[in-house]
N, C-alpha and C positions, 0 to 999 in steps of 0.2 A: 664692701667692693674692695678689691685689691688696690693699693696705691701704685699707680702706673707712672713710670718715667719713660722719657725719650732715649731709646737706645741708638745704636749707629744707623746711619742712612734711614733716618726717620722711623725706626722701630720703636714700639712701646714695650717695655719689659717689666715683669713683675719684679719689684725691688727685693722683695723678701726672698723668693725662690731663684731669681735670675736664670730662670729656665728658658733656655733659647728654643725649645720646643713649643713655646706658646707665645711666639712673637708675632705681632701684628702689624701689618704694613698700612699706614694712613697717609693720605696726601694732605698737604698744608691745609688748614682751614677746617678740617674735619677731625674732631678729637673725641675721645670718650668723654662721657657725662662726668663732671666732677673735675675736668682738666681745663675748664674756663671757656669752652666754645660748643654750642649746642644748636646747629642749624635745624635738626630734626628732634625735638624735645620727646620726652616721656616714653620713649621706646628704644631698644637697643638695636643691634645690626646683626645679621647672620654672617658669620665668618666661614670661609672655605679655603682649604689648602690648595695652593696651585704652585707646584715646584718647591722653591725654598721661601716663597712668599704666601701670604694668605690674603684673600680677596673677600670682600663682603658683598651681601645682597641687602638692599634697602627694602626693609619690609616693616612698616610703620603703620600706626592707626591714622594718623594725620599727616604722614609723609608722602611723598610721590608714589604713585602706583600707575599701572597701565590698565586702560579699559578699552573693550571693543565697543564702538559706538555704531558700526554697521557690520553685522555679520554678512558673509559671502552667501550668494544664492546656493542652496543646497542641492537643487535638482535643475536639470536643463542645460548644464553646461558640459561640453564633450572634452575629454582629455584627447590629445593629439599625439601621433607618433612622429618621430624625428623626420621621417622621409615626406611629411605632409606640408612642411614649411610652417611659417608663423600662423597662430589663430587669428581669425578675423574678430578683433575685439577682445578685451580682457574679461577677466572673471568678475561677473556683475555683482552688485550688493543685493541683499535679501529683499530690500524694497524697491528695487530697480523697476521702472516701467517704460514703456516704449518711448514716450516723450519726456521721460525724466530718469536719466541714467544716474545710478549710484554705484559706488564701488566699495569694497572692503575698506573699513576705516578704524583708526584707533586714537585714543587720546591719552596723553600723560596728564594726570590729575595731580593737583598741588605742586606744580613745577612750571617754572617759566625759564626757558633756556634752551641751549642747544642739546641735542640728543641723537643717538644713532639707534636706528631700528633694523632689527634682523628678523627676516620672515623665513621660516622653513616649513616643509611639509612633514607631517607626522601622520602615524597610523591612527585609526578609529578604535583604540582598544582602551581598557581600563587604565593600564599603564602605557603611555605614549611611547612609541619607538620612532626613530628616524624613518621616513618613507623613502623608498627607492625612486619614486617619480621626482622630477625636476620643476622647479619654477623657472619660467623663461619670461623674458620682456625686458624692458628698460631697468637699469640698476640690478639685473639678475646675473649671476655668475656662479658657476659650479653647482647649480641647482638651488642656490639660495637666493633671496633678494636683500640687499643692504641699501638703506635709504637714510640720509641725514635729515633731520629735523631742524629748520632754522630757529634761532632763539626767540624770535617773535611769535612763533607759533606753537600751539600745543596739541594741534589735531593733524594728522596725516592720513592721506588715502593712497590707495594702490590701484591706479586705473589701467594698468597694462600687464596685469598678472595672467600668464598662461600656465597651463600643466602639462608637462612632456611625459607621455606613458612610456615607460621603459618595457621592453619586452621581456617574457619570462625567463629567457636563458641568461639575461643580462642583470637580473634583480640581485643576485649576491655580490657580483662584482661591483655594481653601481653603489649598493649599500655599503660596502666595506670602504669605498673612496669618500662616500658622504660621511661616514663616522670618523674616518681618519682625519678629514679636514675640519670637522666639527670639534674634534678633540684638539687639534693644533691651534685653531683660532678661538677656542673657548667657547663655542657655541652649542655644547652639548648639556646645558642647563634645562632641567625639565624633562629630560628623555632618559629612557633606560637603555644603556648599551652592555656594561658589564659592572659589577659592583666596584672593581678597582678603578675602572675608567669614570664611572659616574661620581666618585668622590673628588675628582678634579673638574670644577666647573668655574665659569667666569672667563673673561677675554684678557688674555695677557697682552702686553704692549708689542710683544714680539712672538711670532710662531713657536709653539713648543717642539722640542725634538722628541720623536718616539723611540722608544727603546724596542729591541726584538721582541720582548716579552709583552709589551703592549700592543704591538703590531699583531702578534699571534692571538691575543685576546680579542682584539677588533675583528680579525678574520674569522674566528670561531663564532663570535656574536652574529656577524653578518650572515653566515652560512646557516645558522640555527633560525634567525628571525625571518629569513627569505622564504623558508619553507611554509610558514603560516601568514604570510603577508597578503592582505586583501588588496589587490591591484585596482579595484573599482571604486575605492573611497579613500579620501585623504581629508586632513584638518590642517589648517594653517595656524602655526605657533608663532606668536609675535613676542620678541624680546626687545626690551629698551636698555641702553646703556647711557649713563650720564658721565659727562667728563669730570675727570679729577683735576687737581691743580696743575698738573703738567699738560693737560689737554688730551690726555688719553682716556678712551672710553672704558673705563674700569668698574664704575659703579653700576652693577646690574639690578634692574627691578625684576620682580617676579614676572615669569613668562605667562601669558595668557593664551588659551587655545580656542579656536572657533568651533563652530558647529560643523558636522562632517559635510563634505562635498562629494556627491555622487557623480561617477561618469554616466552621462546620459545614454551610452551605448552599452553599459554593462547590464546584464539581465536582472542583476538584484538591485538595480537602481532605477530602472525605468518605471514609467507610470503603468500601473496594473489597468488592463481593460480587457473585458469580455466582448468578443467580436461576434461569436456565433455559437450556438448550442443546437444540436440536432433534436432534442426535445426538451420541453418546458414543463411537463407534468409526469407524474408517476406515483405508484401505489404507496400506501403508508408503510408497508412492509420493507421499502427500500430494496437495494441490490439490483436496481436496473442501470443498465450502462448507458452513459451520456458522453457524447463526442463534443468537446468544447474547443473552439478556436480562440486564441488569445494574443495579445501582444507579447513581446519577449519576456519569458520568465526562467528562472533557474530552477532545475528539476528537483534538487533536494531543499528548496527554500521556499516552496509555494504550498499551498493549501487552498481547497474549495470549500467555503463556508456556508452553511444553511442556517438561517435563523428566523426567528419570529419575534416581533416586539409589539408592544402596546404603549400606551401613555406613560407607563411607569418604566419603560426600558425593554431590554431583551428578555423575553420569557422562555426561549428555547434556543439552543444551538447545538449543531452536529456537523461533522466534517465528511465530505466525500472519500471514499476508500480507493486509494491508488498508491503506486509505489513510483519511485523515480523511473523505473523503466516504462512507466505509462505515460511519460511526458516526451512528446516527439519534437526534437529539434527546437526546442524552447518556444514553440508556437501552438502547440496543441496538447490537451490533456484528455485522457480517457479515464474516467471514473466511475465508481458505482454510487448511486444515491443512498444516503443514510436513512435509517428508520425514523419515522416521525414519532414524536412523544405519545401520541394517542393512536394505538392501533385499532380502537373500535370507532374511529371516526365515521360520522354518519353522513357528511356532506363535504364537497371539496372545499378545501382551505389554502390561501394563498400565503407563501412564505417568500423569503429573499434568499438569493444566492449570489455569492460575490467571491472573488479571488483574495486572498490574504496572504501576505508575505511573512514568513516566521521570524526573519532576522529583525524587521523594524516595525511589525504589525500594520504595515501599509496596505490599505485595502481598494479594490476597484469599486466603481459604482454598482450598487446592487440591481440585480435582475430578478423579474417575479419567477416563482415556480410554484406550480399547483400540486398539491397532494390530493389524490382522490381515495375514497374508502376502498377497502380490500374486497375483492370479489371472490367470495368463498366458493360458489358454485360455478367455477369456470366453464365446465363441460355441460352445465345445465341439466345435470342428472337429477338433482334434489327437486328442481322446478317441476320436471316432468313426472316424477314419482307422486307429486302432490296433486296432479291433475286427475279428474274424475272423468269417467266414461259418460256420455250422455244416455239418457233413458231412451230406449227404443219403444216404439208402439207395439202393442200386442199383435196387431194384424197389419198387412201390408206386403207388398212384395220386396222388390230390390231396393226401394227408397229408404229414405231415412238417414242413410249415412253420406249423402253427397255433400253436405255442408262441413263434414269433418274430415273427409277423406278426399284425396285427389288422386288422378292417375299418377303412376310413377313407374320407374324402371324402363325396361326396354320393350314393353308390349301393352296390350290393352288391359284394362283391369276387369272387363267383362266379357270373357270369352274371346273367341279368336285366336289367332296364333301370330307367330313373326310373320310379316309380310302382308297381313290383312289390315286393311284400314289405313288411313295416312292422309295428310293434307292434299297430296295430289290425286288421290283416287276419287272416282265418281261417287257421290252421295247415293247410298241405297234408299229406296223408298220402303218403309216398313208398313206393311198392310196390316189391319187389325187381325186377320187370320194368321199371317205369319207370325206375328208377335204371340199370339195365343199358342201357336204350336211349339215355339221356343219356350214359352214359360212352362208348357206341359212336360217338355223334354227335361227342363231343368228340375222340375219337381220330381220326376221319375228318377233322375240322378241322385238327388238328396234322399229320396226314400229308400233307394237302393243302398246308399252309404249308411243310412240309419239302421237298415236291416243287418248290414255287415257288422256294424258296431255292436249291435245287440247280441249277435253270435259270438264275436270274437273278444268283445271288450278292448280292442285296440283302437285307440282314439285316432290313429292315422287314416282309419277308414272313414271316418267323418271329414277329416281335413283334405283327403284326396281330391274330392270334387271342388275344392276351394283353391286348388293351386294357381289358377289364373288371377286369384284376387291377392296372392302373397306379395305381388308388386305394389299394392296399393299404399299410399302414404298419408299420414296426417298433416295437419297444418305446420309441424315442425319438420316435416320431411321424413319422419320416422315410419318404418314398416312395422308389421306385427313382430318380426324377429327383434328389431330394436327395442320395442316396447317390453318384450319378454326379458331382455337382458337388463333393461332399466329397472325392471320390477323384481329383478333376482328370481324369476321362474325358471328354475333349471330344467325341470322336466318339460316344460313347454318348449325351451330351446332345443332340447335333444329331440323332440318330436317333430318341430317344425323343420329343423335341418335335415331330418330324414325324408320328410315330404318334399321339401324344396329340392333336394338333390336329384329328385326324378322329373323336375319340371324342365322340359326341353327348351332350349334357346334362351334361358333366363340366368342371370348370375345374382339372385336374390341375396344370397348370403354376403355378397360382398358390396351391396347398395349402399350408398352414402345418404345421410340426411342433410339438412340444411347447414350443419356445422361441419359438414364433410367427414362425418364419423361413421365408420362401418360398425356392424355389431361387434366385431372383434376388439375395436378401439374401445368401446363402451365396456366390454368385459373385463379389460385390463384396467381401465380407470377405476371401476368398481370392486376390483381384486377378486373376481370369481373365477378360481382356478379350474373348476369342473367345466364351467360354460366355455372358457377358453379351449379346453380339450375337446369339447363338443363342436365347437366351431371349426377348429382345425381339422378334426375329423369329417366335418361336412363340407369341406373344400374352401375355407376362408382363406383369403391372400393376405399373409403378414407384411407383404410389401407395400400395400397400399398406405397412403398418407393422409391426415387430416389437414385442416386449413393452415396449420403451422408447420407442415412438412414432417410431422412425427409419424412414424411407423408404430406398431404395437409395442416393439422393442424399446423404441425411444420413451413411451409412455411409461413402461415398467421400470426403466432405468432411472426415472425422476421420482419413484417412490423410495422412502428411507428403507422399508423392508425389502429385502432382495429376493423374497419367494417367488414374485411373478416373473422375474427375469430367468430364474432357474427353470420355472415352469414352462416358458416359451422356448427356451434352448433345448428342451428335450425333443422338440420337433426339429428335425435336422435341417430343414429349410430356412429356418429363422437364424441360424448361426451365420449364414451368408449375408446378413443384414447388419451384422454387428459395426461395420465400418462405414456404413452409409450415413452421410450428414443429414441432418433436418434443415429447415429454412434458415435457422439461425447459424448454420455451419457447424453444429455440434453433432458428434456420434454418440452412441449409447455409452461408451466408457467415460466420455467427457461429462455426460448428464449424471452418471453415477457417483462421479467424484464430486461434482457440485451439489449433489443430495446428501453427501456425506453418508454413502451407504456401502460399508465395507463388504457385506454379503453380495451386493450386486457387483461390485468391482471383482471380487474373487470369482463369482459365477461367470462374468464376461471373459476373464482371462483363462479360465478353464475351458470355456467354449470356443476359444480361439481369436479372440478379439485382439487386434493389433495394439500392442502397449505404446506404440509410438505414433499412432495416427494423430494427424494435426487437425485442430479445428479451423475453420476456413476464414476467420476475421483477422487473426494476426500469427497463426502458426503455432498455437500453443499445443504441446502435448499434454495428456492427462496428468503427468507429473509437475509441470508448470501451474496447472489449475489447483493441484493439492498443495503446492507451496504458497501460492497466493492466498489460500484459505488457512494457512498455518496448520495444516492437518497433518500430524506427526504419524498417525497410524495409517492413513491411506498413502502416504508418501513411502513410508517402509514397506507396505504391502506391494506397491508398484515396483519398488527397487528389489526387493528380495524375492518376491513370488513372480513378478512379472518381468524381472530383469531389464527394467527400463533403463535407457541411456541416461546417465546422469548429467551429461553435457549436452543433451539435445538442444537444439537452437530454434528460436521463433523467427519470424520473417525478418526482424531487426537484429538477430544474431544474439538474444539474451538467452542465457541458460537458466535453469532453476535457481543456481546460486546467485545469479545476479538479482534475482526477485527477492531471496531470502536475505541477502546482504543490504539491499536497498530498504527493506521494510525493517531492518534491525532485529531479526529473529535469530537469536543465538542458538536456540534449539535446533532449529531447521538448518541452519548453516553447519552446525555440528555433525547432524545427520548426513547432509550431502557431502561434507569433507570426508566423513568417515566411508562413503560410498565411493570415494575416489574423484570428487569433483575438482575441476581446475580453477583455482582463484585467479589465475592470470589469463583467462581466456577473454578476449576481447570481442564485444558486440560491435555493431555497425554505427553506434552513436558516437560521434567524435567526442574525445576527452575534453577538448576546448574548441572555440570556434574562432576563426580568424576573420576579424571584421573589415580589414583593409588589405588591398593587394600589397601594400608596401611592407606588410609584416613579413610576408614571404621572402621579399628581397633582404630583409635584415636577419632572416634565419635561413641562410642559403645551405647549411649543413643539412637542415631537415629535408631538403629537396622536395618540399610541398607535401610530405607525408605527415598526416596527423593520425595519431594512435587512436583506437577505439577504447571504450570504457571497460575496465575489468570489475569483478566483484570486489576486489581490493579497493578500487577508486569509489565504489558506491557504498562501502561498509558505513551504516548510519550510527555506529557506536564503536567505542574503544573494544568493548568485549567481543563483538562480532569481528573487528580487525584483527584482533589477537587470535581467534580461532581460525581465521583465513590464513594466518602466518604459522599455523601449526601448533598453537597452543591446545592443550587437552581441555575439553569443555568440563567445567566443574558446575554440576547442576546444583540448584538451590534445594538442599535437603530439609525442607520445612516439614514439620511433623504433619504426616497425613492422618486424617480421621479414620482410626480402625474400630470397626464395630466391636461392640464390648464382648461378643461371643467369641472373637478371634483369640485363640490360644496357642498359636504354633510357637510363639517366642519363648514359651515355657520349656520347649524341648532343650535338653542339654546339648551342648555343641558336639560332644562325641556321639549321642544318639542321631543327631541330624547328619553327621559326617558318615556314619555308617548306613544310614538310611539312603543317602546319595549314592554311595557305593553300591548298594543292593538294586537300586533303580538302573545304574547305569551298566551292570554286568549283563543283564538281559538285553538282546536287540529290540529296541523299540519299547522297552519297559517304561521308561519316563515318559515317552511320547503318548503311549496308550493312557497312562495316568493323566496327562494333560487334557486329553480330549474328554476323559471321564470327569474331570473337575471343572470343565467348561473353559479351559485356556487353550483349547487347540488352535484357536486363531493365531496364538503367538508361537506356535511350534516352530516355525522357521526362524523366528529371532532367537529361541532358545537354542536351537541347532548351531547357531553361529558363536554361541559363547563357549568360553573354554570348559565349563562344567554345566551342561544343560539341566542336569537334576537339581543343582544348586539354585540356578536361576529360577527353575520352575517353583521350587518350594518357597524362595524369596517372595516371587510375585503372588503365590497363593497366600502367603502370610499377609502381605500387604492388602490383599482383597478382602481379608477378614476370614480367612479359612481357619477351621478348628482341627485339632488332632482327631476328634471323633469322626469328622467327615472325611478326613484324609484316610483313616482306617477303613471306612466304607468303601472308598475309591479303590483302595489296594486289593479289597476283597473282589472287586468286579473284575479288575484286571488280572488277579489271580497270582500275585507275587508274593509268595509264601515267605521268602527270606526278609522282605520288608516288613510283612505282616508281623513276624515273630518279633521284630525290634519294637513294635508299638503295642502289642496286646497288652504287655506287662505294664505299660505307661499309662493306658486308659483305664480309669476307675469304673466300676459298674454303674450304670446310669440309674438314678431313681425316677420312678413315675416316666418311663421311656415315652416319648412322643415322636411320632414320624417326622423325620427332617429330610429335606432334599440335600444330597451331597453334591449337587452340582450348582455352579454359578449360572446365571441367566445367559450370558454371551461373553466373549472375549472383549467385544467393543464396548461393553458397558463398564470396563475396568477404568 
C-alpha cells in the first residue's frame, strides 16, 4: 500500500508520485488504514469524484449499512393527481392491518448517531432511473423526502408519504427537473441518468453548479427515459448520509430500494378477477368463442389461462386465443378456447380457467370449465345409416308400420287430400261395408300399378299410388326422401323427386326432420353432388335453414373441399344467398375463410359474393377473419382476387392491420402494408383512459380529445413496428425440404433466363404453364411480380418440380421455343415409368 501523507486542506497525497489527480478528501478522525486511526476496520472505502474533491461511500462487511425493515405495501395504494388535494393517509407498510398500522421503515445497522435519510422514487427496472412521480407529505420537497435521524435512534419510519401522479405531458419536464436537482444536491447515487452524470455521486456541502453541457445531457436523458417510463409503478430508494467532522452529511451509505408499489387504479396493477363468462363448457377441439367480463385489465398484458392439475402439480396448460383488439375497454375479453390435450376424451372433464398478467405473472381466482367429448356425428347421419328397418309380416293390410311411422307434412298419410279431415271436422263413422269397399279400391290401384310396372319396368308406376304416403315420417322425423339421401341411394332420390313433384298441395321435397334438416341439407352434408342436382331439379328450396340457421350454401362453405360450393352455385338462385347470415351472424364467405377453404373462397368470389360482407357479432369482414387465423394465402386471395378493402373497419374501428400488429404477425403485417394498409389509422378504442376529471383540467390543450389506437400503438414486437414504419420485410430463408426428385436447380442460369423469355414472349404462355403444373392458384400473385415466368419457375422449383415434368408441361401447352431449350438438356430416361406432371393443388404448397 502506498505511503500516504496529509496534503493541503486535509488532502492525502501519494508521496512518491505526488499526483494531484489522486487526492482524497477526508474529514478529521477518519483516515486510511495504516495512518493510525480505523473506526471501520478490515475493509476499505469506495471513492468517487465530485468536482475537485473525492467523496467516499462506506461499504464494509461490519461497518454501517442501511436495511429496509418494513417494505411498503405493494398493492391497494392509489397515486393521486395534483388537483385532488392531499391523500387520506400515508403509504402503508406491507404488514399493515386495520387495527395495527405500519409504514415503510429503515434501519442503519452497526451505527449509533445522527444521520440524514433521503427518500426518492425510482423506476421498477433492472437499472433504476429517477421516476417523474413525486413524494408528498411532511418533510417532502421537490418530489423527495429528507428526514433527519436523531443520534439516539437507529430506526426511522415514514408515516406520511403520498405519491403524486404526474400527467403524461409533464413527464419529460418533471423528470428533467428531478435529475437536475439530484445532481446539484448529490442525490443521484444508485440511479442511471447519463454516464458522465452518473460518475458524480454523493452530496456536496454546497449545491453544485451545472454547466451547459451537463444540462444538455440531463435534458436528453430525461426525454429518452420519459418515453419508456411506466407511470403505474414506482419503488422507494432510501439513501443514508452520515455526518463528517464538520457536521456535513457527506459520508453516504449504499442505497437500498424497496419492492415495487403499484397504483391501485392502473390496469396493470389491479387485482385480477373474473366477473362473468357466457359459457363454462366447450368441446375438446377448442375454437369456441367465450365472452368474459372482468375487472380492469391491460389489453397487451393479459392472458386467459386454462390448466389442469393433480396432486403432483399442473399436468396441462394452454391459453385462450385472442388479440389486443378483442379486449374491450379494459373490462371484457372475447377469446377462443384452446384445444384440450386429449382429443379422444370419452367423458366430460373439469379444468380451471383464470386470468394471468404477463408482466408479473399475477393470476385471478380460478373458475371451473368443462371440456366435453367431441361430437363426430353432429348431423346424426351415421347413426341413422346404422339403423335397420323392422321386419314386416308376410300378411296383413296397412298395419305394421304404425309404431315406426307417424303422420307428417301437410296432409293425411292415408289418402284424402288437402282440406279433408282435421281436429275441427266431424268424426266419420266407418262401417264394415265402407271399410271393405275402400280396401278393395286400394287393392285395385295397387294391382293396376303392378301391371304398369310389369309392362314398362318404370318403378314410378309402383310409387305413384303411394304419393299420399310420401309425407310419412319415422321417429326421427325423416321422410322416405330423407332416408334415401342418408343412405346415398341416388337412383331412389331421383325417382322419388319425380313422383313427389306430381303430388298436389304438398311440398315434400322441402319437408324438415326433427333436426330441421331438409333433404337438400343432408345431401350437402354427405357431399353427394348428383343428389344435390336431383333435388334442385325437383324443386328443393336452397334458402331453407336448419336449426342453426344454415342454408345449404352455409353447410357447403364449412367443408374444406370447395366442390360442393361450386356445385350449388351452378344453380342461379343459390348465388342470391351468398350474403345471407346464419344464426351466428356468419355468411358463406366467412365460413369458407374459417374452414381454410381456398377453393370455396374463390368459388364464392366468382359467384358474386360480397367480399366486404360483415359478420353480425362485431362487424368483421372476411379479411379480418383470415388475418385472425394468420392465413396468408386466403388473405392474399381476398386482396388480389377479391379486391378487398385493406382498411375495412369492424364495429370498433379495427382494421386487419390492427389485428396483425396486435398479434405480432410480421408476415401478415408485411402483406397488408404491401396492399396499402394505413398504419396510422385510429380505431375507436382510446389510446389511454382518463381516470379522473381533474386530468382534463391539467391537460387543457387536449380539449378533452383522446386519440384512438393505431396499429403502430399495438405493434407487439420491434420487427412488426419496423415493418409498419416502412422497413422492407426480410423473410427467414430457412432451408425448405426439397424432394429428392427436384432437379430444376441444375439448370444453368443462362438456360433458365432464355426459358423465361420464351415463356413471356407469348401472351398467356407462362399462365397456361402455371395451370398445367398445378400452380394456377398463384397466377394472380405471379402476375404482380416484375417477371412472372421467373417467379413461376422459382415456385415450381421450391415445390420439388423436375426438368422432365416441366418438359411434359411445355409439351401440353405447345410452347415450341421453350421446348427446344430443354429437349437437349433432358437425357433419355431408362425404364420409363408413368409420372404425373402436375402438382395436387396450389393450396398444398
